[in-house]
C-alpha positions as CSV (number, residue, x, y, z in Angstrom):
1,M,-22.0,-50.3,11.8
2,T,-23.2,-50.6,15.3
3,G,-26.7,-51.0,16.8
4,T,-29.0,-53.2,18.8
5,P,-32.1,-55.1,17.8
6,G,-35.1,-52.8,17.7
7,T,-33.1,-49.6,17.4
8,P,-32.0,-47.8,14.2
9,A,-28.4,-48.7,13.3
10,V,-25.8,-46.0,13.8
11,P,-24.0,-45.3,10.5
12,A,-20.4,-46.1,10.2
13,V,-17.9,-43.1,10.1
14,P,-15.4,-43.8,7.4
15,T,-12.0,-42.2,7.4
16,L,-11.4,-39.3,5.0
17,G,-8.6,-38.3,2.7
18,V,-8.2,-35.7,0.0
19,E,-5.9,-35.4,-3.1
20,E,-5.7,-32.0,-4.7
21,E,-4.1,-31.1,-8.0
22,F,-2.8,-27.5,-8.6
23,L,-1.5,-25.4,-11.4
24,L,1.8,-23.5,-11.3
25,V,1.6,-20.2,-13.1
26,D,4.3,-17.7,-13.8
27,R,4.1,-14.7,-11.4
28,R,4.5,-12.2,-14.2
29,T,2.7,-13.6,-17.2
30,R,0.0,-15.7,-15.3
31,L,0.7,-18.5,-17.9
32,P,1.2,-22.1,-16.8
33,A,4.9,-22.6,-15.9
34,E,6.7,-25.9,-16.3
35,R,8.5,-25.8,-12.9
36,A,6.9,-28.7,-11.2
37,P,10.1,-30.7,-10.8
38,Q,11.8,-27.8,-9.0
39,V,8.7,-27.1,-6.8
40,I,8.2,-30.8,-5.9
41,A,11.9,-31.2,-5.0
42,D,11.7,-28.2,-2.7
43,A,8.4,-29.1,-1.1
44,A,9.4,-32.8,-0.6
45,T,12.0,-31.8,1.9
46,V,9.0,-31.1,4.2
47,L,6.2,-33.2,2.9
48,G,8.0,-36.2,1.5
49,N,6.0,-38.3,-0.9
50,R,2.8,-36.4,-0.1
51,V,3.7,-34.0,-2.9
52,Q,3.8,-35.6,-6.3
53,A,4.1,-35.0,-10.0
54,E,1.2,-35.1,-12.4
55,F,0.8,-35.6,-16.2
56,F,2.0,-32.1,-17.1
57,P,5.0,-30.4,-15.6
58,V,2.8,-27.4,-14.8
59,Q,0.9,-29.4,-12.2
60,V,1.6,-30.6,-8.6
61,E,-0.5,-33.0,-6.5
62,V,-0.8,-33.2,-2.7
63,C,-2.2,-36.0,-0.6
64,S,-3.6,-35.6,2.8
65,R,-3.4,-38.1,5.6
66,P,-6.4,-40.2,6.6
67,A,-8.5,-38.3,9.1
68,T,-11.6,-38.8,11.1
69,R,-12.1,-35.2,12.3
70,L,-12.8,-32.4,9.8
71,D,-10.6,-30.1,11.7
72,D,-7.6,-32.4,11.3
73,L,-8.3,-32.8,7.6
74,R,-8.6,-29.0,7.2
75,D,-5.4,-28.3,9.1
76,D,-3.5,-30.9,7.0
77,L,-4.8,-29.4,3.7
78,V,-3.8,-25.9,5.0
79,R,-0.3,-27.1,5.7
80,L,0.0,-28.9,2.3
81,R,-1.1,-25.8,0.4
82,S,1.2,-23.5,2.5
83,V,4.3,-25.6,1.9
84,V,3.8,-26.0,-1.8
85,A,2.8,-22.4,-2.3
86,S,6.0,-21.3,-0.6
87,A,8.1,-23.7,-2.8
88,A,6.2,-22.3,-5.8
89,A,7.0,-18.7,-4.8
90,R,10.7,-19.6,-4.6
91,A,10.4,-20.8,-8.1
92,G,8.8,-17.6,-9.3
93,C,5.3,-19.2,-9.5
94,L,1.9,-18.8,-8.0
95,L,-0.1,-21.9,-6.8
96,V,-3.5,-21.8,-8.4
97,A,-6.5,-24.1,-7.7
98,S,-8.6,-24.1,-10.9
99,G,-9.9,-27.0,-12.9
100,T,-8.5,-25.6,-16.1
101,P,-5.8,-23.0,-16.8
102,V,-7.5,-19.6,-17.2
103,L,-4.7,-18.6,-19.6
104,S,-2.4,-20.7,-21.6
105,A,0.2,-20.2,-24.3
106,P,-0.3,-21.6,-27.8
107,G,1.6,-24.5,-29.1
108,P,2.2,-28.2,-28.1
109,R,2.4,-29.0,-24.4
110,R,5.2,-31.1,-22.9
111,V,4.3,-34.0,-20.6
112,T,6.2,-34.8,-17.4
113,D,9.4,-36.7,-17.9
114,D,8.2,-40.1,-16.7
115,P,8.1,-43.3,-18.7
116,R,4.5,-44.0,-18.0
117,Y,3.4,-40.5,-19.0
118,H,5.4,-40.8,-22.2
119,R,3.7,-44.0,-23.1
120,M,0.3,-42.5,-22.4
121,A,1.1,-39.4,-24.5
122,A,2.1,-41.7,-27.4
123,R,-0.9,-44.0,-27.2
124,Y,-3.5,-41.2,-26.7
125,A,-2.0,-38.5,-28.8
126,G,-5.4,-37.7,-30.4
127,V,-6.9,-37.1,-26.9
128,L,-4.1,-34.6,-26.1
129,D,-4.3,-32.8,-29.5
130,G,-7.6,-31.1,-28.7
131,C,-7.0,-30.6,-25.0
132,D,-6.8,-27.0,-23.6
133,G,-4.0,-28.1,-21.2
134,A,-3.7,-29.4,-17.7
135,L,-6.8,-30.5,-15.9
136,C,-6.9,-30.3,-12.1
137,G,-9.3,-32.3,-9.9
138,C,-10.0,-32.9,-6.3
139,H,-10.4,-36.6,-5.2
140,V,-12.0,-37.6,-2.0
141,H,-11.2,-41.0,-0.5
142,L,-13.6,-42.8,1.8
143,G,-12.1,-45.6,3.9
144,V,-13.7,-49.0,3.4
145,D,-13.2,-52.7,4.4
146,G,-11.8,-53.9,1.1
147,R,-12.5,-53.7,-2.6
148,G,-15.9,-55.4,-2.5
149,Q,-17.3,-52.9,-0.1
150,A,-15.8,-50.0,-2.1
151,L,-17.6,-51.3,-5.2
152,A,-20.9,-51.8,-3.3
153,L,-20.7,-48.3,-1.9
154,G,-19.9,-46.9,-5.4
155,N,-23.0,-48.7,-6.8
156,H,-25.2,-46.9,-4.3
157,L,-23.5,-43.6,-4.7
158,R,-23.3,-43.2,-8.5
159,G,-26.8,-41.7,-9.0
160,L,-26.0,-38.9,-6.4
161,L,-22.7,-37.7,-7.8
162,P,-24.2,-35.1,-10.2
163,V,-25.1,-33.0,-7.2
164,F,-21.5,-33.2,-5.9
165,Q,-20.3,-32.2,-9.3
166,A,-22.5,-29.1,-9.3
167,L,-21.2,-28.1,-5.9
168,A,-17.6,-28.3,-7.0
169,V,-17.6,-26.6,-10.4
170,N,-14.5,-24.3,-10.8
171,S,-13.4,-24.2,-14.4
172,P,-15.5,-21.7,-16.5
173,F,-12.4,-20.2,-18.3
174,S,-9.9,-22.1,-20.3
175,A,-7.0,-21.0,-22.5
176,G,-8.1,-17.4,-22.4
177,R,-11.8,-17.8,-23.2
178,D,-15.1,-18.4,-21.5
179,S,-16.1,-22.0,-22.2
180,G,-19.8,-21.5,-21.5
181,F,-19.6,-24.3,-18.9
182,A,-19.3,-24.1,-15.1
183,S,-16.9,-27.1,-15.3
184,W,-15.1,-27.2,-18.6
185,R,-12.7,-29.6,-17.0
186,S,-15.5,-32.2,-16.9
187,V,-16.0,-31.8,-20.7
188,Q,-12.3,-32.0,-21.5
189,W,-11.7,-34.9,-19.1
190,S,-14.4,-37.0,-20.8
191,R,-12.2,-37.3,-23.8
192,W,-10.2,-40.0,-22.0
193,P,-11.3,-43.7,-22.0
194,T,-13.5,-44.9,-19.1
195,V,-14.2,-41.4,-17.8
196,G,-17.8,-41.3,-16.6
197,P,-20.2,-43.0,-14.2
198,A,-19.0,-46.3,-13.0
199,P,-20.9,-49.4,-14.1
200,V,-22.7,-51.5,-11.4
201,L,-20.3,-54.3,-10.6
202,D,-19.4,-56.7,-7.9
203,E,-15.8,-57.6,-7.1
204,D,-15.5,-60.5,-9.5
205,Q,-17.0,-58.5,-12.4
206,Y,-14.7,-55.6,-11.6
207,E,-11.6,-57.8,-11.8
208,A,-12.7,-59.3,-15.1
209,L,-13.5,-56.0,-16.6
210,A,-10.3,-54.3,-15.4
211,D,-8.2,-57.1,-16.8
212,A,-10.0,-57.0,-20.2
213,L,-9.6,-53.3,-20.6
214,V,-5.9,-53.5,-20.1
215,D,-5.4,-56.7,-22.1
216,R,-7.2,-55.3,-25.1
217,G,-5.2,-52.1,-25.1
218,V,-8.0,-49.8,-24.1
219,L,-6.1,-48.8,-21.0
220,L,-2.4,-48.7,-20.3
221,D,-2.9,-50.0,-16.8
222,R,-5.5,-50.2,-14.0
223,R,-4.6,-46.8,-12.8
224,M,-6.3,-45.4,-15.9
225,I,-9.7,-46.5,-14.7
226,Y,-11.1,-43.0,-14.5
227,W,-14.6,-43.7,-13.3
228,Y,-16.3,-40.9,-11.2
229,A,-16.1,-43.3,-8.3
230,R,-13.6,-46.2,-8.3
231,P,-11.9,-48.5,-5.8
232,S,-8.4,-47.3,-5.3
233,E,-5.6,-49.6,-6.5
234,H,-3.2,-48.8,-3.7
235,V,-5.2,-48.1,-0.5
236,P,-8.5,-49.6,0.8
237,T,-10.8,-46.7,-0.2
238,L,-13.5,-45.6,-2.6
239,E,-12.0,-42.7,-4.6
240,V,-14.6,-40.1,-5.7
241,R,-13.1,-38.2,-8.6
242,I,-15.9,-35.9,-9.8
243,A,-14.9,-32.6,-8.4
244,D,-12.9,-29.7,-9.8
245,V,-10.1,-28.5,-7.5
246,N,-11.4,-25.5,-5.6
247,A,-9.4,-22.5,-4.4
248,D,-11.8,-22.1,-1.5
249,L,-10.8,-24.7,1.0
250,D,-14.1,-24.5,2.8
251,T,-15.7,-25.9,-0.3
252,V,-13.3,-28.8,-0.3
253,V,-14.0,-29.6,3.3
254,L,-17.8,-29.3,2.7
255,L,-17.5,-31.9,-0.2
256,A,-15.5,-34.3,1.9
257,A,-17.8,-34.1,4.9
258,L,-21.0,-34.5,2.8
259,L,-19.5,-37.5,1.0
260,R,-18.5,-39.1,4.2
261,G,-21.9,-38.5,5.8
262,L,-23.6,-39.9,2.7
263,G,-21.2,-42.8,2.7
264,G,-22.1,-43.7,6.2
265,V,-25.8,-43.9,5.4
266,L,-25.2,-45.9,2.2
267,L,-22.9,-48.3,4.0
268,T,-25.8,-49.1,6.3
269,D,-27.8,-50.1,3.1
270,V,-24.8,-52.1,1.9
271,D,-24.5,-54.0,5.1
272,A,-28.2,-54.7,5.1
273,G,-28.0,-56.2,1.7
274,R,-30.2,-53.6,0.0
275,R,-29.7,-53.2,-3.7
276,P,-28.9,-49.8,-5.2
277,P,-31.8,-48.1,-7.0
278,P,-31.7,-48.5,-10.8
279,V,-30.4,-45.4,-12.6
280,P,-30.8,-45.3,-16.4
281,A,-27.4,-44.6,-18.0
282,G,-28.8,-42.0,-20.3
283,L,-30.5,-40.0,-17.6
284,L,-27.3,-40.2,-15.4
285,G,-25.2,-38.9,-18.3
286,A,-27.7,-36.0,-18.8
287,A,-27.6,-35.2,-15.1
288,H,-23.8,-34.9,-15.2
289,W,-23.9,-32.8,-18.3
290,R,-26.3,-30.3,-16.7
291,A,-24.2,-30.2,-13.6
292,A,-21.1,-29.4,-15.6
293,R,-23.0,-26.8,-17.7
294,L,-24.8,-24.9,-15.0
295,G,-23.4,-25.8,-11.6
296,L,-25.7,-24.8,-8.8
297,S,-27.3,-21.9,-10.8
298,G,-29.8,-23.8,-12.8
299,E,-32.1,-26.8,-12.9
300,G,-30.6,-30.2,-12.2
301,L,-31.9,-33.7,-13.1
302,D,-32.8,-36.3,-10.6
303,P,-31.4,-39.4,-12.4
304,V,-33.5,-41.8,-10.3
305,T,-36.9,-40.1,-11.0
306,G,-35.9,-38.3,-14.2
307,R,-37.5,-35.1,-12.9
308,R,-36.0,-31.7,-13.2
309,A,-35.5,-29.6,-10.1
310,P,-33.4,-26.7,-9.0
311,M,-29.9,-28.0,-8.3
312,S,-29.8,-26.0,-5.1
313,A,-32.9,-27.9,-3.9
314,L,-31.3,-31.2,-4.8
315,A,-28.3,-30.3,-2.7
316,E,-30.5,-29.5,0.3
317,Q,-32.3,-32.8,-0.2
318,L,-28.9,-34.6,-0.3
319,V,-28.0,-33.1,3.1
320,E,-31.2,-34.3,4.6
321,Y,-30.7,-37.8,3.3
322,A,-27.1,-37.8,4.7
323,T,-28.2,-36.4,8.1
324,P,-27.8,-39.7,10.0
325,G,-24.3,-40.1,8.8
326,L,-23.4,-36.5,9.3
327,T,-24.8,-36.7,12.9
328,A,-22.8,-39.8,13.6
329,A,-19.6,-38.0,12.5
330,G,-20.4,-34.8,14.3
331,D,-20.4,-32.8,11.0
332,L,-24.1,-31.9,10.5
333,A,-23.8,-28.3,11.7
334,A,-20.6,-27.7,9.7
335,V,-22.1,-29.1,6.5
336,R,-25.3,-27.0,6.9
337,S,-23.4,-23.8,7.5
338,G,-20.9,-24.7,4.7
339,L,-23.7,-25.3,2.2
340,A,-25.4,-22.0,3.2
341,R,-22.1,-20.2,2.7
342,L,-21.7,-21.8,-0.7
343,H,-25.2,-20.6,-1.7
344,R,-24.4,-17.1,-0.5
345,L,-21.0,-16.7,-2.1
346,G,-21.5,-18.9,-5.1
347,T,-19.5,-21.8,-6.5
348,G,-15.9,-21.4,-7.7
349,A,-17.1,-20.9,-11.2
350,A,-19.5,-18.2,-10.2
351,R,-16.8,-16.4,-8.3
352,Q,-14.4,-16.6,-11.2
353,H,-17.0,-14.9,-13.4
354,L,-17.5,-12.3,-10.7
355,A,-13.8,-11.5,-10.6
356,F,-13.7,-11.1,-14.4
357,R,-16.7,-8.8,-14.3
358,R,-15.2,-6.7,-11.6
359,H,-11.7,-6.3,-13.2
360,G,-12.3,-7.0,-16.9
361,R,-9.1,-9.0,-17.1
362,L,-8.4,-12.7,-16.9
363,T,-5.1,-12.0,-15.2
364,A,-7.0,-10.6,-12.3
365,V,-9.0,-13.9,-12.2
366,V,-5.7,-15.8,-11.9
367,D,-4.5,-13.5,-9.2
368,E,-7.6,-13.9,-7.1
369,L,-7.5,-17.6,-7.5
370,A,-3.9,-17.7,-6.4
371,A,-4.7,-15.5,-3.3
372,L,-7.6,-17.6,-2.3
373,T,-5.7,-20.9,-2.8
374,T,-3.3,-20.0,0.0
375,A,-5.7,-17.8,2.1
376,A,-7.3,-20.9,3.5
377,A,-8.8,-19.1,6.5
378,L,-10.4,-16.3,4.4
379,P,-14.2,-16.8,4.8
380,G,-15.2,-14.2,2.2
381,G,-13.4,-15.7,-0.8
382,F,-13.8,-13.7,-4.0
383,G,-16.8,-11.9,-2.6
384,A,-14.9,-10.4,0.4
385,P,-15.5,-6.6,1.0
386,A,-12.8,-4.1,0.2
387,G,-11.9,-3.7,3.8
388,G,-11.0,-7.3,4.2
389,V,-11.9,-9.7,6.9
390,R,-10.0,-11.0,9.9
391,D,-9.4,-14.7,10.7
392,T,-10.2,-14.9,14.4
393,R,-9.6,-18.7,14.7
394,P,-6.6,-19.6,16.8
395,A,-3.8,-21.4,15.1
396,R,-3.6,-25.1,15.9
397,R,-0.3,-26.6,17.0
398,A,0.5,-30.3,16.8
399,D,3.4,-32.6,16.2
400,D,4.0,-34.1,12.8
401,H,6.2,-37.1,12.7
402,A,5.0,-39.0,9.6
403,G,5.4,-36.4,6.8
404,R,7.6,-38.6,4.7
405,G,5.9,-41.9,5.0
406,G,3.2,-43.5,2.8
407,R,-0.3,-44.4,3.8
408,A,-0.6,-47.6,5.8
409,A,-3.5,-49.8,4.6
410,N,-4.9,-50.1,8.1
411,E,-5.1,-46.3,8.4
412,W,-7.8,-46.3,5.8
413,S,-10.1,-49.0,7.2
414,A,-13.6,-47.8,8.2
415,G,-13.3,-49.1,11.7
416,G,-9.6,-48.2,12.2
417,H,-8.0,-45.3,14.0
418,P,-6.0,-43.3,11.5
419,G,-3.1,-41.1,12.6
420,R,-4.3,-37.6,12.7
421,G,-1.0,-36.0,11.8
422,G,-2.1,-32.4,12.2
423,V,0.1,-29.5,11.3
424,A,3.6,-28.9,12.4
425,S,4.2,-26.3,14.9
426,G,4.2,-22.9,13.3
427,T,3.2,-24.1,9.8
428,R,-0.3,-22.7,9.7
429,P,-0.3,-19.2,8.2
430,P,-0.3,-16.7,11.0
431,S,-3.5,-14.9,11.8
432,G,-3.6,-11.4,10.3
433,R,-5.7,-9.1,8.3
434,Y,-6.6,-9.9,4.7
435,T,-7.1,-6.8,2.6
436,W,-8.3,-6.4,-1.0
437,G,-6.2,-3.5,-2.2
438,R,-2.8,-4.6,-3.4
439,S,-1.3,-8.0,-4.3
440,P,2.3,-9.0,-3.7
441,R,3.0,-7.6,-7.2
442,G,1.5,-4.2,-6.4
443,R,-1.6,-4.6,-8.6
444,A,-4.9,-3.0,-7.8
445,G,-8.1,-4.7,-6.8
446,R,-6.7,-8.1,-5.9
447,P,-6.5,-9.8,-2.5
448,A,-3.4,-9.2,-0.6
449,R,-2.3,-10.0,2.9
450,T,-1.0,-7.6,5.5
451,G,0.1,-8.2,9.1
452,P,2.6,-10.9,10.2
453,G,4.4,-12.4,7.3
454,A,3.3,-9.8,4.8
455,D,5.6,-8.9,2.0
456,G,5.7,-5.1,2.5
457,G,3.3,-4.3,-0.2
458,G,1.9,-1.3,1.8
459,M,5.3,0.3,2.0
460,R,5.8,-0.2,-1.7
461,T,2.4,1.5,-2.3
462,T,3.5,4.5,-0.3
463,V,6.8,4.8,-2.0
464,E,5.3,4.5,-5.5
465,L,2.6,7.1,-4.8
466,L,5.1,9.6,-3.4
467,L,7.5,9.0,-6.3
468,W,4.7,9.3,-8.8
469,W,3.4,12.5,-7.4
470,G,6.9,13.9,-7.1
471,L,7.7,13.1,-10.7
472,L,4.5,13.7,-12.5
473,L,3.1,16.8,-10.9
474,P,6.2,19.0,-11.3
475,S,6.5,17.8,-14.9
476,A,2.9,18.7,-15.6
477,L,3.3,22.1,-14.0
478,L,6.6,23.1,-15.5
479,I,6.2,21.7,-19.0
480,S,2.5,22.1,-19.9
481,R,0.8,24.0,-17.0
482,A,-2.0,21.5,-17.5
483,L,-3.4,21.5,-13.9
484,S,-5.9,24.0,-12.7
485,R,-5.7,25.0,-9.1
486,L,-8.7,22.9,-8.2
487,E,-7.2,19.9,-9.9
488,T,-3.9,20.4,-8.1
489,A,-5.6,20.7,-4.7
490,V,-7.9,17.7,-5.1
491,G,-5.3,15.5,-6.7
492,G,-2.6,16.5,-4.1
493,C,-4.9,15.9,-1.2
494,L,-6.1,12.5,-2.4
495,A,-2.5,11.3,-3.2
496,A,-1.2,12.5,0.1
497,V,-3.9,10.9,2.1
498,G,-3.6,7.7,0.1
499,A,0.1,7.6,0.6
500,L,-0.1,8.2,4.3
501,G,-2.8,5.6,4.7
502,A,-1.6,2.9,2.3
503,V,0.4,0.9,4.9
504,G,-2.7,-0.1,6.9
505,A,-5.5,0.4,4.4
506,D,-6.6,-1.3,1.2
507,G,-5.0,1.2,-1.2
508,A,-8.3,2.5,-2.6
509,V,-7.7,6.1,-1.6
510,G,-4.1,5.9,-2.8
511,A,-5.4,4.6,-6.1
512,D,-7.8,7.5,-6.3
513,G,-5.0,9.9,-5.8
514,A,-3.0,8.4,-8.7
515,V,-6.2,8.4,-10.8
516,A,-6.6,12.1,-10.1
517,V,-3.1,12.8,-11.3
518,R,-3.6,10.8,-14.5
519,R,-6.9,12.6,-15.1
520,A,-5.2,15.9,-14.7
521,S,-2.3,15.1,-16.9
522,G,-4.6,13.4,-19.4
523,A,-6.2,16.8,-20.0
524,A,-3.0,18.0,-21.5
525,V,-2.7,15.2,-24.0
526,G,-6.0,15.5,-25.6
527,G,-8.4,14.7,-22.8
528,T,-8.0,10.9,-23.1
529,A,-11.0,9.3,-21.4
530,Y,-10.6,6.1,-19.4
531,R,-13.2,4.2,-17.5
532,A,-12.8,4.7,-13.7
533,Q,-12.1,1.0,-13.2
534,T,-9.5,0.9,-15.9
535,L,-7.9,4.1,-14.5
536,R,-7.7,2.6,-11.1
537,A,-6.1,-0.6,-12.3
538,Q,-3.6,1.2,-14.7
539,A,-2.6,3.8,-12.2
540,L,-1.2,1.3,-9.7
541,R,0.1,-1.4,-12.0
542,A,2.2,0.5,-14.5
543,F,4.8,2.3,-12.3
544,P,7.3,3.5,-13.3
545,R,6.5,3.0,-17.0
546,T,3.3,5.1,-17.0
547,P,4.6,8.3,-15.3
548,L,7.7,8.3,-17.4
549,G,5.6,7.8,-20.6
550,D,3.2,10.6,-19.4
551,T,6.1,12.9,-18.8
552,A,7.5,12.3,-22.2
553,R,4.1,12.9,-23.8
554,L,3.7,16.1,-21.8
555,A,7.1,17.3,-23.0
556,I,6.2,16.6,-26.6
557,V,2.9,18.5,-26.3
558,G,4.5,21.3,-24.4
559,A,7.1,21.8,-27.1
560,S,4.4,22.1,-29.8
561,P,3.9,25.7,-31.0
562,R,0.2,25.1,-31.8
563,P,-2.2,24.8,-28.9
564,R,-4.5,21.8,-29.2
565,C,-6.8,21.6,-26.2
566,G,-9.2,23.9,-24.5
567,A,-9.0,25.8,-21.2
568,F,-11.0,28.4,-19.4
569,R,-9.1,31.7,-19.2
570,S,-10.0,35.2,-18.0
571,V,-9.9,37.7,-20.9
572,R,-10.3,41.4,-20.7
573,L,-13.1,42.8,-22.7
574,A,-13.3,46.2,-24.4
575,P,-12.8,49.2,-22.1
576,A,-16.5,49.9,-22.2
577,S,-17.1,46.7,-20.1
578,P,-15.1,46.7,-16.9
579,R,-15.9,43.1,-16.0
580,A,-14.1,40.0,-17.2
581,V,-15.9,36.9,-18.4
582,P,-14.6,33.4,-19.1
583,A,-14.0,32.6,-22.7
584,C,-13.2,29.3,-24.3
585,S,-10.0,29.2,-26.3
586,T,-8.8,26.6,-28.7
587,P,-7.4,23.3,-27.3
588,G,-3.8,23.6,-26.2
589,P,-1.3,21.9,-24.0
590,G,-1.5,24.5,-21.3
591,N,-5.2,24.5,-20.9
592,S,-7.5,22.6,-18.5
593,A,-10.2,20.4,-19.9
594,S,-12.1,20.2,-16.6
595,P,-15.8,20.2,-17.4
596,G,-17.9,22.6,-15.4
597,A,-15.0,24.8,-14.2
598,A,-16.8,27.8,-15.6
599,P,-19.5,28.1,-18.2
600,P,-18.5,29.8,-21.4
601,S,-20.2,33.1,-22.0
602,T,-22.9,33.2,-24.6
603,D,-21.5,36.4,-26.1
604,T,-18.0,35.0,-26.6
605,P,-16.6,35.0,-30.1
606,R,-15.8,31.8,-31.9
607,P,-13.3,29.5,-30.1
608,G,-9.7,30.6,-30.5
609,T,-10.2,34.4,-30.3
610,A,-10.8,36.9,-27.6
611,G,-12.9,39.8,-28.7
612,T,-15.5,42.2,-27.5
613,P,-19.3,41.6,-27.1
């Protein structure tokens, strides 16, 4: 802290660091995949010990370097995610940032092959029995001058952490179901001993309590002190552990910057010898419960006053309180714009719900989480428009010489000058267009990337649509004659335009073409009705199984001697009437079921016959 007599003190600007825990999910099933040893060994060739194992072998953890500038922190996190995601892809996995696994397979879960983890699994077996699986958090480190200052800062910060929890909620789904909470990870995590708000302690009290918890067998070691804010055991920082890991990197940077600004203000109170405001434990627990349950969408609880208020308003008040620290760090504008963006797009939990409502499948939620986890520069997140958005920021280039080393203690001191690290030349994902048509696996309605480094999904779209049209349309025409001229023309035009435009577009028109083909062929197999959304998804995800299956069904129907579906045909009336009128025949495989093609005549005999008026 700096300042002169008679002038307000300038808040300190602590260093920043972030740890993120990610899930590995199988690219095909979207279930958690136990491939962390392979992924970590691969990524460690670039990142060294900054990529680490976690409790379950479906998890990986990355650790940023200490930073003073938000841009440096963001670039470092982009690089960490990019390297680990590439290693995961080589192992057949997707890297997913979600507090809980959206989907999981039934049965017991194996822990990472580590002696400490095996001892924890044996001692706390009852905790693991009811757990839905791996839990992934985001931990923010604030540099301090020793353990005493870390504890004092935590004492002042503890009553404000429910707001941070609400900002970071990102685990509404777990093991294939909607939990009813915005942060189900917080509920599951509370099963472990010591998880919760930290008690108000000084350094001597902390040492005595930590030793007692280990000596009496409550904890295996000091590393199991899981308070929401705790002094780190290996670096001079206060570690804030309240947040779910977030796929949206801008949310992570917002949390880190807001915590750092608030920490600077509170360190001024610590240095001035001011005591933290009393916070009743019961009200504090209730405030955390409401934050986990509702996120930013409902009313929060001010644990100091006990009054209820909209959680969004509490977040705005927190920014105002942290303004001196944010101004000292140069982060005020970034935090205000980041919070406005979060209000506009919603929290991670809200966006997961939006993805499920849009697609109707939890696998689509996993795919969008995976895409956003690595699309660090994508400002729209789950709410991006179908046309995609472009990242116009220039790529940063810097040298990176300390990727394999650990953190030096002096790098974390509040008054020190940490190495900025940055990103290695060429490691930032190249700028390009992000579209929302096809994913790397060719599924509809999920974020995909085109431009430099793309995986050729547009060309695959083109080839699939052409093959689909070439196989299914002739089969329908030759076997069952199911398509009317109107259907043939419309479907052909849509498919052709979609195929030609698929390389540079979002695939929506191409999907419409495939949908038109399925609608037309569906008329010959009983007029099966699908919702438009389901049609669009099925049309582009099931190649080549679907066209082959449709062809087989058409062949079966075409071979049947008894017609089963309707069509509008021109029949000739008695010689006394020279004009022809449409008549409705019985359903049959060669008939069109297009509604509205021509109205049936009121003087037509019963269905299945052609007679005279």
